[in-house]
C-alpha angles and dihedrals in degrees: 000000000000122000112229116218088249099041089096098110094103096032104051109138111219100199113141114251135198125223099238132043131198120214093255093053091046092052093050093050094044092061097035095119106027131029120245089240092058093044093049092050095053106108091197091067110097122248102205103025121089119251135142121272086254144345134034127341129178135150123027107241128200101337107191144167108233134164094348097313140086117239124200120193119185144175106274139176109207092191104059151336095277132080115278147089092044118216132164108255116202137211132170131210139176093213111017089256110066110057137191121196120237128189119283110288102203129020131176114275113222107242092009131114089265098045093126095043149327101242130190127310148136138274121218135177114245110179109297096350141066115233123202117200111190142157117267120199131207134171111260143169112276093251089060098038125109092188112052132146103164092271106062136013124211132174119217125205134170113252135186137217131169140200134193097180121119095241096031088240097138127052137187118210127214102237094223130046117263088217109025101180142012119265112301113267095013115125098212128191091208141350115203153102103061122205117192127186136171124247118170111311094341138077113219127195138189123206126195114243146129140216107248110254094000108072145273121310144183117224121213123214136171136203141174096211108022089246104074115049130190120204111230111175145291111306092194139355135189139189124253122241093248093243124128113242134165088220109056090208088068092056095044091248089120127046110201133184097026121181127187124190145141129253109188108315094336132082129224127205121193129183140164128233140134091028095300141088118234135194135203127186127197145106134308117221101228094206102042094030088225121150116222111193119211104173134023142180148142119288095211130358096207142047097335129114148155096027123193132191137212139174116255124217090278094049094254116148110247124194125208128183140185114250105204129199122267097194127091116290093241091054095057094037090058092043090061097231139068133180135008140208120261121242114271110272122204111222126210136158123233125222090279094049093253113149116249128188138190131174110264112269092239089077089066088070088073093063121114139147097038121205113197125186112235098213115216136171090257115093090197094053092048093049091047090053092048091050090057095049115094147152116237124217093004089278113120153079134253126196120185131174125186140175114249094235125154119299135040119304118203132178121184133185115218137184111250091339091291095150093174088070126076108277120241090233137359128193120193129187124187115190088208086070100038097170098060142052133193122230108186103310096337121100109209125195119231121205112275118259141077113318109216096177139005114230120193120185124183133184112193119194127166099300104351137079120195106198127189128190119202090330087283108083128043130193122183114199129192116207129179135197135184100229121113090229130043112267127230117264123222132176136216126205119205119195127044110322088212084080089066116103093184142345122190135168131191135184110231121222113242114243090219134043092222108028090256094107096225 
């Protein structure tokens, strides 16, 4: 069983929380359920992905470059490795790769508009301060609730906090919501995850929502001062899948975690629903403030949800996503940790406005111990070389390029070269179907057009594989093993190895000496 980010209705932890945390209190809470020694010895914990020292993590919140450092905030439960009691965890990095934990940034305020949880939001720079606008949640009668499933009723509002400190380690909350309710007369199926941005003299903001029984939607607001917001209209709307679901996100009647930003002269809208994250690219009418999509797709076909973007120090658009667990709830609860952040992904648009992504170049600094296939005309020699190539401790990177010649091409990742076992991941490409590729049992569409070369890129870390195909399709895979140490990873290549243009492997240097990313 996998716990959805919103399947908290029977698991909400009602422990009272304070609004500020000192380092000593944070450290005690972080290891409340599992000792640091046990956590550090767990080979399934990643070594170069960001995650808390312990407990539950989900959505990236308000990632921002500020005062020479990157800050990542994220949904965090300080009391256990299950969803509940949502806070904003906080980590800081000079390069989006090496992270240091800081105390919790935002915690529920008893009696405040976020007393039942500080949900997702966005950080922006406003003069000499950083402002976080986020969704606060309180218990409410059903007639006032924006989250209701027949079991619990919760009211969502958009809240604000700000910080002027160098490390963003102290925050002041606005005592009242900046948007207390959804638009009057609108029967929403959710109202959360605000995303503000500046355009001219105005601040604009989108909020994830949906029209009950009609489909997901993104609401558009504007403000002069970040405190007083005027609802304008729907920026985008979709249709549900027609299925009945207690959680409207599962039926597409609620679009959560929207993000809206420009790349060049185009705009991109992303949102999450039905267990996946979607993107659209198109144009924004500057007068009517209407978004007209031209292209669309899926951001990641695997274990990847609730993505969020930011600008890096060079004004590149960077995408982050939550990588949830795919093992039973009881297994990760006992382990003392659950979830991790994806690697930073650099977003661009091609000449046809299709979204492209690559892992940020800073990750390459972790490479060492390269293994490079010396391609020859001998199939036997090539296969013997490939058999000797491996990734130790499930901590490495693989880059393969191949010519799309006739015949099936298959690449599989195996534990310790035990090819009789089910592989951790298999990618198949058939030139007879040039616009699609299979990753495990999923058939993924590639953008139409002539494929000159097939590029496969893998990042393997503890119990996760982030796979990328031709910078167009992504697939994040969770895999689990029973050993007390991380096994070796080997690959097999089926099809003539003469089709290979290159095959390289690297070990990647852990960002922590003890898997606790501090």
